[in-house]
PyMOL Python script that loads the backbone (N, CA, C, O; Angstrom):
from pymol import cmd

cmd.read_pdbstr("""\
ATOM      1  N   MET A   1       0.819  -0.967  -0.047  1.00  0.00           N
ATOM      2  CA  MET A   1      -0.060  -0.016  -0.038  1.00  0.00           C
ATOM      3  C   MET A   1       0.743   1.437  -0.090  1.00  0.00           C
ATOM      4  O   MET A   1       1.728   1.555   0.639  1.00  0.00           O
ATOM      5  N   ASN A   2       0.450   2.241  -0.705  1.00  0.00           N
ATOM      6  CA  ASN A   2       1.281   3.277  -0.873  1.00  0.00           C
ATOM      7  C   ASN A   2       1.118   4.386   0.422  1.00  0.00           C
ATOM      8  O   ASN A   2       0.093   5.067   0.477  1.00  0.00           O
ATOM      9  N   THR A   3       2.043   4.509   1.321  1.00  0.00           N
ATOM     10  CA  THR A   3       1.807   5.431   2.355  1.00  0.00           C
ATOM     11  C   THR A   3       2.037   6.812   2.085  1.00  0.00           C
ATOM     12  O   THR A   3       1.799   7.685   2.919  1.00  0.00           O
ATOM     13  N   LYS A   4       2.471   7.029   1.002  1.00  0.00           N
ATOM     14  CA  LYS A   4       2.971   8.447   0.573  1.00  0.00           C
ATOM     15  C   LYS A   4       1.661   9.441   0.394  1.00  0.00           C
ATOM     16  O   LYS A   4       0.668   8.863  -0.048  1.00  0.00           O
ATOM     17  N   ARG A   5       1.551  10.493   0.603  1.00  0.00           N
ATOM     18  CA  ARG A   5       0.642  11.221   0.406  1.00  0.00           C
ATOM     19  C   ARG A   5       0.794  12.037  -1.180  1.00  0.00           C
ATOM     20  O   ARG A   5       1.887  11.926  -1.734  1.00  0.00           O
ATOM     21  N   VAL A   6      -0.131  12.716  -1.773  1.00  0.00           N
ATOM     22  CA  VAL A   6       0.104  13.618  -2.908  1.00  0.00           C
ATOM     23  C   VAL A   6       1.149  14.480  -2.999  1.00  0.00           C
ATOM     24  O   VAL A   6       1.920  14.616  -3.949  1.00  0.00           O
ATOM     25  N   GLY A   7       1.133  15.151  -1.787  1.00  0.00           N
ATOM     26  CA  GLY A   7       2.134  16.321  -1.969  1.00  0.00           C
ATOM     27  C   GLY A   7       3.350  15.793  -2.122  1.00  0.00           C
ATOM     28  O   GLY A   7       4.117  16.090  -3.037  1.00  0.00           O
ATOM     29  N   GLN A   8       3.604  14.881  -1.113  1.00  0.00           N
ATOM     30  CA  GLN A   8       5.160  14.239  -0.928  1.00  0.00           C
ATOM     31  C   GLN A   8       5.401  13.349  -2.436  1.00  0.00           C
ATOM     32  O   GLN A   8       6.613  13.350  -2.651  1.00  0.00           O
ATOM     33  N   ILE A   9       4.936  12.880  -3.125  1.00  0.00           N
ATOM     34  CA  ILE A   9       4.767  12.037  -4.325  1.00  0.00           C
ATOM     35  C   ILE A   9       5.338  13.232  -5.203  1.00  0.00           C
ATOM     36  O   ILE A   9       6.509  13.228  -5.582  1.00  0.00           O
ATOM     37  N   LEU A  10       4.298  14.428  -5.559  1.00  0.00           N
ATOM     38  CA  LEU A  10       4.550  15.331  -6.542  1.00  0.00           C
ATOM     39  C   LEU A  10       6.068  15.923  -6.271  1.00  0.00           C
ATOM     40  O   LEU A  10       6.940  16.031  -7.133  1.00  0.00           O
ATOM     41  N   LYS A  11       6.196  16.309  -4.776  1.00  0.00           N
ATOM     42  CA  LYS A  11       7.462  17.101  -4.599  1.00  0.00           C
ATOM     43  C   LYS A  11       8.942  16.161  -4.950  1.00  0.00           C
ATOM     44  O   LYS A  11      10.040  16.571  -5.326  1.00  0.00           O
ATOM     45  N   GLU A  12       8.578  15.072  -4.724  1.00  0.00           N
ATOM     46  CA  GLU A  12       9.882  14.000  -4.625  1.00  0.00           C
ATOM     47  C   GLU A  12      10.002  13.697  -6.165  1.00  0.00           C
ATOM     48  O   GLU A  12      11.130  13.394  -6.554  1.00  0.00           O
ATOM     49  N   SER A  13       9.021  13.738  -7.057  1.00  0.00           N
ATOM     50  CA  SER A  13       9.305  13.769  -8.258  1.00  0.00           C
ATOM     51  C   SER A  13       9.769  14.562  -8.898  1.00  0.00           C
ATOM     52  O   SER A  13      10.679  14.213  -9.649  1.00  0.00           O
ATOM     53  N   ARG A  14       9.350  15.938  -8.875  1.00  0.00           N
ATOM     54  CA  ARG A  14       9.641  17.241  -9.208  1.00  0.00           C
ATOM     55  C   ARG A  14      11.137  17.444  -8.870  1.00  0.00           C
ATOM     56  O   ARG A  14      11.828  18.041  -9.695  1.00  0.00           O
ATOM     57  N   GLU A  15      11.733  16.961  -7.632  1.00  0.00           N
ATOM     58  CA  GLU A  15      13.004  16.880  -7.008  1.00  0.00           C
ATOM     59  C   GLU A  15      14.071  16.300  -7.823  1.00  0.00           C
ATOM     60  O   GLU A  15      15.087  16.779  -8.326  1.00  0.00           O
ATOM     61  N   ASP A  16      13.391  14.771  -7.805  1.00  0.00           N
ATOM     62  CA  ASP A  16      14.133  13.746  -8.599  1.00  0.00           C
ATOM     63  C   ASP A  16      14.476  14.097 -10.219  1.00  0.00           C
ATOM     64  O   ASP A  16      15.272  13.517 -10.958  1.00  0.00           O
ATOM     65  N   LYS A  17      13.755  15.045 -10.458  1.00  0.00           N
ATOM     66  CA  LYS A  17      13.875  15.512 -12.201  1.00  0.00           C
ATOM     67  C   LYS A  17      14.963  16.814 -12.136  1.00  0.00           C
ATOM     68  O   LYS A  17      15.253  17.494 -13.120  1.00  0.00           O
ATOM     69  N   LYS A  18      15.465  17.001 -10.868  1.00  0.00           N
ATOM     70  CA  LYS A  18      15.947  18.349 -10.778  1.00  0.00           C
ATOM     71  C   LYS A  18      15.333  19.499 -11.020  1.00  0.00           C
ATOM     72  O   LYS A  18      16.117  20.439 -11.152  1.00  0.00           O
ATOM     73  N   LEU A  19      14.034  19.801 -11.141  1.00  0.00           N
ATOM     74  CA  LEU A  19      13.315  20.856 -11.613  1.00  0.00           C
ATOM     75  C   LEU A  19      12.921  21.828 -10.188  1.00  0.00           C
ATOM     76  O   LEU A  19      12.461  21.465  -9.105  1.00  0.00           O
ATOM     77  N   SER A  20      13.239  22.955 -10.595  1.00  0.00           N
ATOM     78  CA  SER A  20      12.424  24.166  -9.496  1.00  0.00           C
ATOM     79  C   SER A  20      10.898  24.353  -9.544  1.00  0.00           C
ATOM     80  O   SER A  20      10.263  24.085 -10.564  1.00  0.00           O
ATOM     81  N   VAL A  21      10.474  24.695  -8.718  1.00  0.00           N
ATOM     82  CA  VAL A  21       8.894  25.194  -8.669  1.00  0.00           C
ATOM     83  C   VAL A  21       8.719  26.179  -9.867  1.00  0.00           C
ATOM     84  O   VAL A  21       7.707  26.024 -10.550  1.00  0.00           O
ATOM     85  N   LYS A  22       9.555  27.136 -10.188  1.00  0.00           N
ATOM     86  CA  LYS A  22       9.690  28.263 -11.278  1.00  0.00           C
ATOM     87  C   LYS A  22       9.641  27.481 -12.441  1.00  0.00           C
ATOM     88  O   LYS A  22       8.651  27.639 -13.155  1.00  0.00           O
ATOM     89  N   ASP A  23      10.734  26.444 -12.886  1.00  0.00           N
ATOM     90  CA  ASP A  23      10.657  25.902 -13.945  1.00  0.00           C
ATOM     91  C   ASP A  23       9.103  25.036 -14.335  1.00  0.00           C
ATOM     92  O   ASP A  23       8.555  25.226 -15.421  1.00  0.00           O
ATOM     93  N   VAL A  24       8.654  24.308 -13.529  1.00  0.00           N
ATOM     94  CA  VAL A  24       7.386  23.612 -13.589  1.00  0.00           C
ATOM     95  C   VAL A  24       6.541  24.774 -13.794  1.00  0.00           C
ATOM     96  O   VAL A  24       5.942  24.801 -14.868  1.00  0.00           O
ATOM     97  N   SER A  25       6.371  25.716 -13.010  1.00  0.00           N
ATOM     98  CA  SER A  25       5.313  26.713 -13.417  1.00  0.00           C
ATOM     99  C   SER A  25       5.603  27.268 -14.728  1.00  0.00           C
ATOM    100  O   SER A  25       4.561  27.346 -15.379  1.00  0.00           O
ATOM    101  N   LYS A  26       6.691  27.712 -15.408  1.00  0.00           N
ATOM    102  CA  LYS A  26       6.719  28.384 -16.765  1.00  0.00           C
ATOM    103  C   LYS A  26       6.400  27.065 -17.619  1.00  0.00           C
ATOM    104  O   LYS A  26       5.428  27.250 -18.351  1.00  0.00           O
ATOM    105  N   GLU A  27       6.903  25.909 -17.711  1.00  0.00           N
ATOM    106  CA  GLU A  27       6.581  24.720 -18.383  1.00  0.00           C
ATOM    107  C   GLU A  27       4.936  24.342 -18.394  1.00  0.00           C
ATOM    108  O   GLU A  27       4.362  23.918 -19.397  1.00  0.00           O
ATOM    109  N   THR A  28       4.314  24.566 -17.147  1.00  0.00           N
ATOM    110  CA  THR A  28       2.971  23.921 -17.229  1.00  0.00           C
ATOM    111  C   THR A  28       1.939  25.141 -17.066  1.00  0.00           C
ATOM    112  O   THR A  28       0.742  24.878 -16.949  1.00  0.00           O
ATOM    113  N   ASN A  29       2.431  26.604 -17.055  1.00  0.00           N
ATOM    114  CA  ASN A  29       1.493  27.517 -17.030  1.00  0.00           C
ATOM    115  C   ASN A  29       0.555  27.568 -15.725  1.00  0.00           C
ATOM    116  O   ASN A  29      -0.464  28.256 -15.658  1.00  0.00           O
ATOM    117  N   ILE A  30       1.053  26.724 -14.676  1.00  0.00           N
ATOM    118  CA  ILE A  30       0.550  26.740 -13.614  1.00  0.00           C
ATOM    119  C   ILE A  30       1.344  27.815 -12.527  1.00  0.00           C
ATOM    120  O   ILE A  30       2.568  27.718 -12.434  1.00  0.00           O
ATOM    121  N   ALA A  31       0.632  28.814 -11.731  1.00  0.00           N
ATOM    122  CA  ALA A  31       1.221  29.287 -10.846  1.00  0.00           C
ATOM    123  C   ALA A  31       2.112  28.908  -9.818  1.00  0.00           C
ATOM    124  O   ALA A  31       1.830  27.935  -9.119  1.00  0.00           O
ATOM    125  N   ALA A  32       3.026  29.471  -9.657  1.00  0.00           N
ATOM    126  CA  ALA A  32       4.096  28.613  -8.971  1.00  0.00           C
ATOM    127  C   ALA A  32       3.101  28.509  -7.364  1.00  0.00           C
ATOM    128  O   ALA A  32       3.077  27.449  -6.738  1.00  0.00           O
ATOM    129  N   LYS A  33       2.477  29.535  -6.961  1.00  0.00           N
ATOM    130  CA  LYS A  33       1.757  29.267  -5.578  1.00  0.00           C
ATOM    131  C   LYS A  33       0.957  28.087  -5.578  1.00  0.00           C
ATOM    132  O   LYS A  33       0.779  27.461  -4.533  1.00  0.00           O
ATOM    133  N   TYR A  34       0.350  27.654  -6.903  1.00  0.00           N
ATOM    134  CA  TYR A  34      -0.521  26.576  -6.987  1.00  0.00           C
ATOM    135  C   TYR A  34       0.237  25.133  -6.947  1.00  0.00           C
ATOM    136  O   TYR A  34      -0.121  24.036  -6.516  1.00  0.00           O
ATOM    137  N   ILE A  35       1.305  25.541  -7.507  1.00  0.00           N
ATOM    138  CA  ILE A  35       2.275  24.295  -7.131  1.00  0.00           C
ATOM    139  C   ILE A  35       2.917  23.832  -5.920  1.00  0.00           C
ATOM    140  O   ILE A  35       3.156  22.676  -5.571  1.00  0.00           O
ATOM    141  N   ILE A  36       3.191  25.101  -5.248  1.00  0.00           N
ATOM    142  CA  ILE A  36       3.628  24.742  -3.783  1.00  0.00           C
ATOM    143  C   ILE A  36       2.361  24.349  -2.924  1.00  0.00           C
ATOM    144  O   ILE A  36       2.515  23.732  -1.870  1.00  0.00           O
ATOM    145  N   ALA A  37       1.051  24.725  -3.401  1.00  0.00           N
ATOM    146  CA  ALA A  37      -0.198  24.447  -2.441  1.00  0.00           C
ATOM    147  C   ALA A  37      -0.306  22.942  -2.935  1.00  0.00           C
ATOM    148  O   ALA A  37      -0.392  22.171  -1.979  1.00  0.00           O
ATOM    149  N   LEU A  38      -0.318  22.547  -3.723  1.00  0.00           N
ATOM    150  CA  LEU A  38      -0.316  20.918  -4.088  1.00  0.00           C
ATOM    151  C   LEU A  38       0.587  20.132  -3.388  1.00  0.00           C
ATOM    152  O   LEU A  38       0.352  19.073  -2.806  1.00  0.00           O
ATOM    153  N   GLU A  39       1.782  20.810  -3.500  1.00  0.00           N
ATOM    154  CA  GLU A  39       3.083  19.898  -2.790  1.00  0.00           C
ATOM    155  C   GLU A  39       2.910  19.937  -1.221  1.00  0.00           C
ATOM    156  O   GLU A  39       3.357  19.084  -0.455  1.00  0.00           O
ATOM    157  N   THR A  40       2.116  21.178  -0.822  1.00  0.00           N
ATOM    158  CA  THR A  40       2.051  21.070   0.846  1.00  0.00           C
ATOM    159  C   THR A  40       0.579  20.409   1.095  1.00  0.00           C
ATOM    160  O   THR A  40       0.089  20.111   2.184  1.00  0.00           O
ATOM    161  N   GLU A  41       0.146  20.296   0.117  1.00  0.00           N
ATOM    162  CA  GLU A  41      -1.596  19.937   0.346  1.00  0.00           C
ATOM    163  C   GLU A  41      -2.266  20.848   0.985  1.00  0.00           C
ATOM    164  O   GLU A  41      -2.922  20.417   1.933  1.00  0.00           O
ATOM    165  N   ASP A  42      -2.333  22.231   0.734  1.00  0.00           N
ATOM    166  CA  ASP A  42      -2.913  23.288   1.441  1.00  0.00           C
ATOM    167  C   ASP A  42      -3.858  23.884   0.063  1.00  0.00           C
ATOM    168  O   ASP A  42      -3.670  24.878  -0.638  1.00  0.00           O
ATOM    169  N   TYR A  43      -4.834  22.926   0.019  1.00  0.00           N
ATOM    170  CA  TYR A  43      -6.073  23.158  -0.939  1.00  0.00           C
ATOM    171  C   TYR A  43      -6.849  24.121  -0.814  1.00  0.00           C
ATOM    172  O   TYR A  43      -7.636  24.343  -1.734  1.00  0.00           O
ATOM    173  N   SER A  44      -6.844  25.042   0.470  1.00  0.00           N
ATOM    174  CA  SER A  44      -7.398  26.190   0.591  1.00  0.00           C
ATOM    175  C   SER A  44      -7.100  27.224  -0.232  1.00  0.00           C
ATOM    176  O   SER A  44      -7.862  28.167  -0.445  1.00  0.00           O
ATOM    177  N   GLN A  45      -5.959  27.078  -0.731  1.00  0.00           N
ATOM    178  CA  GLN A  45      -5.593  28.154  -1.984  1.00  0.00           C
ATOM    179  C   GLN A  45      -6.027  28.169  -3.245  1.00  0.00           C
ATOM    180  O   GLN A  45      -5.857  29.122  -4.004  1.00  0.00           O
ATOM    181  N   PHE A  46      -6.652  27.040  -3.559  1.00  0.00           N
ATOM    182  CA  PHE A  46      -7.680  26.950  -4.870  1.00  0.00           C
ATOM    183  C   PHE A  46      -9.105  27.713  -4.842  1.00  0.00           C
ATOM    184  O   PHE A  46      -9.941  27.520  -3.959  1.00  0.00           O
ATOM    185  N   PRO A  47      -9.253  28.512  -5.809  1.00  0.00           N
ATOM    186  CA  PRO A  47     -10.682  29.019  -5.605  1.00  0.00           C
ATOM    187  C   PRO A  47     -11.881  27.902  -5.547  1.00  0.00           C
ATOM    188  O   PRO A  47     -12.934  28.273  -5.027  1.00  0.00           O
ATOM    189  N   ALA A  48     -11.800  26.608  -6.026  1.00  0.00           N
ATOM    190  CA  ALA A  48     -12.628  25.683  -6.153  1.00  0.00           C
ATOM    191  C   ALA A  48     -11.839  24.412  -6.219  1.00  0.00           C
ATOM    192  O   ALA A  48     -10.635  24.346  -6.468  1.00  0.00           O
ATOM    193  N   GLU A  49     -12.665  23.385  -5.964  1.00  0.00           N
ATOM    194  CA  GLU A  49     -12.003  22.097  -6.045  1.00  0.00           C
ATOM    195  C   GLU A  49     -11.481  21.649  -7.310  1.00  0.00           C
ATOM    196  O   GLU A  49     -10.532  20.879  -7.454  1.00  0.00           O
ATOM    197  N   THR A  50     -12.260  22.259  -8.339  1.00  0.00           N
ATOM    198  CA  THR A  50     -12.207  21.975  -9.877  1.00  0.00           C
ATOM    199  C   THR A  50     -10.765  22.214 -10.187  1.00  0.00           C
ATOM    200  O   THR A  50     -10.086  21.419 -10.836  1.00  0.00           O
ATOM    201  N   PHE A  51     -10.258  23.516  -9.621  1.00  0.00           N
ATOM    202  CA  PHE A  51      -8.895  23.788  -9.966  1.00  0.00           C
ATOM    203  C   PHE A  51      -8.066  23.214  -9.399  1.00  0.00           C
ATOM    204  O   PHE A  51      -6.970  23.164  -9.956  1.00  0.00           O
ATOM    205  N   ALA A  52      -8.196  22.675  -8.327  1.00  0.00           N
ATOM    206  CA  ALA A  52      -7.122  21.718  -7.598  1.00  0.00           C
ATOM    207  C   ALA A  52      -7.144  20.330  -8.467  1.00  0.00           C
ATOM    208  O   ALA A  52      -6.109  19.830  -8.908  1.00  0.00           O
ATOM    209  N   LEU A  53      -8.151  19.895  -8.616  1.00  0.00           N
ATOM    210  CA  LEU A  53      -8.030  18.516  -9.675  1.00  0.00           C
ATOM    211  C   LEU A  53      -7.466  18.804 -10.772  1.00  0.00           C
ATOM    212  O   LEU A  53      -6.562  18.031 -11.087  1.00  0.00           O
ATOM    213  N   GLY A  54      -7.751  19.932 -11.706  1.00  0.00           N
ATOM    214  CA  GLY A  54      -7.481  20.440 -12.963  1.00  0.00           C
ATOM    215  C   GLY A  54      -5.641  20.361 -12.669  1.00  0.00           C
ATOM    216  O   GLY A  54      -4.983  19.449 -13.170  1.00  0.00           O
ATOM    217  N   PHE A  55      -5.136  21.209 -11.991  1.00  0.00           N
ATOM    218  CA  PHE A  55      -3.897  21.487 -11.585  1.00  0.00           C
ATOM    219  C   PHE A  55      -2.967  20.296 -11.407  1.00  0.00           C
ATOM    220  O   PHE A  55      -1.910  20.028 -11.979  1.00  0.00           O
ATOM    221  N   LEU A  56      -3.741  19.560 -10.326  1.00  0.00           N
ATOM    222  CA  LEU A  56      -3.079  18.243 -10.038  1.00  0.00           C
ATOM    223  C   LEU A  56      -3.100  17.299 -11.173  1.00  0.00           C
ATOM    224  O   LEU A  56      -1.946  16.943 -11.411  1.00  0.00           O
ATOM    225  N   LYS A  57      -3.848  16.824 -11.866  1.00  0.00           N
ATOM    226  CA  LYS A  57      -3.831  16.427 -13.323  1.00  0.00           C
ATOM    227  C   LYS A  57      -2.514  16.938 -14.163  1.00  0.00           C
ATOM    228  O   LYS A  57      -1.537  16.306 -14.565  1.00  0.00           O
ATOM    229  N   ASN A  58      -2.812  18.118 -14.256  1.00  0.00           N
ATOM    230  CA  ASN A  58      -1.871  18.540 -15.004  1.00  0.00           C
ATOM    231  C   ASN A  58      -0.084  18.477 -14.624  1.00  0.00           C
ATOM    232  O   ASN A  58       0.885  18.300 -15.362  1.00  0.00           O
ATOM    233  N   TYR A  59      -0.168  18.653 -13.498  1.00  0.00           N
ATOM    234  CA  TYR A  59       1.065  18.537 -12.688  1.00  0.00           C
ATOM    235  C   TYR A  59       1.750  17.205 -13.057  1.00  0.00           C
ATOM    236  O   TYR A  59       2.701  16.896 -13.775  1.00  0.00           O
ATOM    237  N   ALA A  60       0.708  16.415 -12.118  1.00  0.00           N
ATOM    238  CA  ALA A  60       0.995  14.964 -12.374  1.00  0.00           C
ATOM    239  C   ALA A  60       1.356  14.359 -13.998  1.00  0.00           C
ATOM    240  O   ALA A  60       2.125  13.406 -14.118  1.00  0.00           O
ATOM    241  N   SER A  61       0.857  14.874 -14.947  1.00  0.00           N
ATOM    242  CA  SER A  61       0.766  14.503 -16.165  1.00  0.00           C
ATOM    243  C   SER A  61       2.059  15.094 -16.746  1.00  0.00           C
ATOM    244  O   SER A  61       2.599  14.503 -17.681  1.00  0.00           O
ATOM    245  N   TYR A  62       2.604  16.255 -16.238  1.00  0.00           N
ATOM    246  CA  TYR A  62       3.812  16.847 -16.906  1.00  0.00           C
ATOM    247  C   TYR A  62       4.944  16.201 -16.218  1.00  0.00           C
ATOM    248  O   TYR A  62       6.032  16.171 -16.795  1.00  0.00           O
ATOM    249  N   LEU A  63       4.787  15.608 -14.882  1.00  0.00           N
ATOM    250  CA  LEU A  63       5.928  14.607 -14.063  1.00  0.00           C
ATOM    251  C   LEU A  63       6.095  13.314 -14.629  1.00  0.00           C
ATOM    252  O   LEU A  63       7.045  12.549 -14.458  1.00  0.00           O
ATOM    253  N   LYS A  64       4.809  13.104 -15.503  1.00  0.00           N
ATOM    254  CA  LYS A  64       4.691  11.736 -16.036  1.00  0.00           C
ATOM    255  C   LYS A  64       4.670  10.794 -14.928  1.00  0.00           C
ATOM    256  O   LYS A  64       5.509   9.900 -14.812  1.00  0.00           O
ATOM    257  N   LEU A  65       3.685  10.998 -14.088  1.00  0.00           N
ATOM    258  CA  LEU A  65       3.171  10.453 -13.128  1.00  0.00           C
ATOM    259  C   LEU A  65       1.841   9.711 -13.395  1.00  0.00           C
ATOM    260  O   LEU A  65       1.067  10.117 -14.262  1.00  0.00           O
ATOM    261  N   ASP A  66       1.552   8.484 -12.549  1.00  0.00           N
ATOM    262  CA  ASP A  66       0.313   7.738 -12.821  1.00  0.00           C
ATOM    263  C   ASP A  66      -1.067   9.006 -12.596  1.00  0.00           C
ATOM    264  O   ASP A  66      -1.475   9.187 -11.449  1.00  0.00           O
ATOM    265  N   THR A  67      -1.478   9.533 -13.365  1.00  0.00           N
ATOM    266  CA  THR A  67      -2.414  10.665 -12.943  1.00  0.00           C
ATOM    267  C   THR A  67      -3.999   9.989 -12.241  1.00  0.00           C
ATOM    268  O   THR A  67      -4.669  10.617 -11.421  1.00  0.00           O
ATOM    269  N   ALA A  68      -4.295   8.889 -12.669  1.00  0.00           N
ATOM    270  CA  ALA A  68      -5.249   7.805 -12.219  1.00  0.00           C
ATOM    271  C   ALA A  68      -5.149   8.190 -10.712  1.00  0.00           C
ATOM    272  O   ALA A  68      -5.710   9.037 -10.017  1.00  0.00           O
ATOM    273  N   MET A  69      -4.064   7.081 -10.452  1.00  0.00           N
ATOM    274  CA  MET A  69      -3.613   6.770  -9.161  1.00  0.00           C
ATOM    275  C   MET A  69      -3.504   8.302  -8.220  1.00  0.00           C
ATOM    276  O   MET A  69      -3.873   8.238  -7.047  1.00  0.00           O
ATOM    277  N   LEU A  70      -3.071   9.454  -8.681  1.00  0.00           N
ATOM    278  CA  LEU A  70      -2.820  10.416  -7.942  1.00  0.00           C
ATOM    279  C   LEU A  70      -4.251  10.861  -7.490  1.00  0.00           C
ATOM    280  O   LEU A  70      -4.585  10.849  -6.305  1.00  0.00           O
ATOM    281  N   LEU A  71      -4.955  11.197  -8.361  1.00  0.00           N
ATOM    282  CA  LEU A  71      -6.319  11.571  -8.206  1.00  0.00           C
ATOM    283  C   LEU A  71      -7.178  10.825  -7.398  1.00  0.00           C
ATOM    284  O   LEU A  71      -8.005  11.365  -6.663  1.00  0.00           O
ATOM    285  N   ASN A  72      -7.023   9.526  -7.493  1.00  0.00           N
ATOM    286  CA  ASN A  72      -7.567   8.526  -6.415  1.00  0.00           C
ATOM    287  C   ASN A  72      -7.155   8.728  -5.204  1.00  0.00           C
ATOM    288  O   ASN A  72      -7.978   8.594  -4.299  1.00  0.00           O
ATOM    289  N   LEU A  73      -5.868   9.077  -4.909  1.00  0.00           N
ATOM    290  CA  LEU A  73      -5.305   9.265  -3.935  1.00  0.00           C
ATOM    291  C   LEU A  73      -5.526  10.454  -3.153  1.00  0.00           C
ATOM    292  O   LEU A  73      -5.497  10.549  -1.926  1.00  0.00           O
ATOM    293  N   TYR A  74      -5.774  11.446  -4.100  1.00  0.00           N
ATOM    294  CA  TYR A  74      -6.341  12.786  -3.507  1.00  0.00           C
ATOM    295  C   TYR A  74      -7.538  12.688  -2.793  1.00  0.00           C
ATOM    296  O   TYR A  74      -7.679  12.989  -1.608  1.00  0.00           O
ATOM    297  N   ARG A  75      -8.571  12.169  -3.702  1.00  0.00           N
ATOM    298  CA  ARG A  75     -10.000  11.856  -3.028  1.00  0.00           C
ATOM    299  C   ARG A  75      -9.923  11.276  -1.976  1.00  0.00           C
ATOM    300  O   ARG A  75     -10.666  11.673  -1.078  1.00  0.00           O
ATOM    301  N   GLY A  76      -9.255  10.447  -1.778  1.00  0.00           N
ATOM    302  CA  GLY A  76      -9.134   9.612  -0.462  1.00  0.00           C
ATOM    303  C   GLY A  76      -8.944  10.349   0.537  1.00  0.00           C
ATOM    304  O   GLY A  76      -9.654  10.299   1.541  1.00  0.00           O
ATOM    305  N   GLU A  77      -7.809  11.248   0.364  1.00  0.00           N
ATOM    306  CA  GLU A  77      -7.238  12.253   1.492  1.00  0.00           C
ATOM    307  C   GLU A  77      -8.193  13.220   1.830  1.00  0.00           C
ATOM    308  O   GLU A  77      -8.248  13.790   2.920  1.00  0.00           O
ATOM    309  N   GLN A  78      -9.154  13.445   0.617  1.00  0.00           N
ATOM    310  CA  GLN A  78     -10.221  14.538   1.135  1.00  0.00           C
ATOM    311  C   GLN A  78     -11.447  13.985   2.079  1.00  0.00           C
ATOM    312  O   GLN A  78     -12.226  14.640   2.771  1.00  0.00           O
ATOM    313  N   ILE A  79     -11.369  12.665   1.895  1.00  0.00           N
ATOM    314  CA  ILE A  79     -12.429  11.642   2.748  1.00  0.00           C
ATOM    315  C   ILE A  79     -11.763  11.735   4.027  1.00  0.00           C
ATOM    316  O   ILE A  79     -12.423  12.210   4.951  1.00  0.00           O
ATOM    317  N   GLU A  80     -10.469  11.336   4.269  1.00  0.00           N
ATOM    318  CA  GLU A  80     -10.141  11.251   5.575  1.00  0.00           C
ATOM    319  C   GLU A  80     -10.601  12.744   6.478  1.00  0.00           C
ATOM    320  O   GLU A  80     -10.371  12.831   7.684  1.00  0.00           O
TER     321      GLU A  80
END
""", "prot")
cmd.dss("prot")
cmd.show_as("cartoon", "prot")
cmd.util.cbc("prot")
cmd.orient("prot")
């Protein structure tokens, strides 16, 4: 069972690829504050959950991660 949380997976993957938040922001057109919010799981930064889900999907896809798995993990964390 994956015990890592969404934010941890995103941050570790970004760091493994030697990317800065600024790099990701430029490449994905996602504001740096939202990338940091995803990595720290501070979902209160998003105007609505739709934005959090959309940015999560784009960010995960950019990092070549399993988007469906991360979205399911996110939903599970929201239920907790």
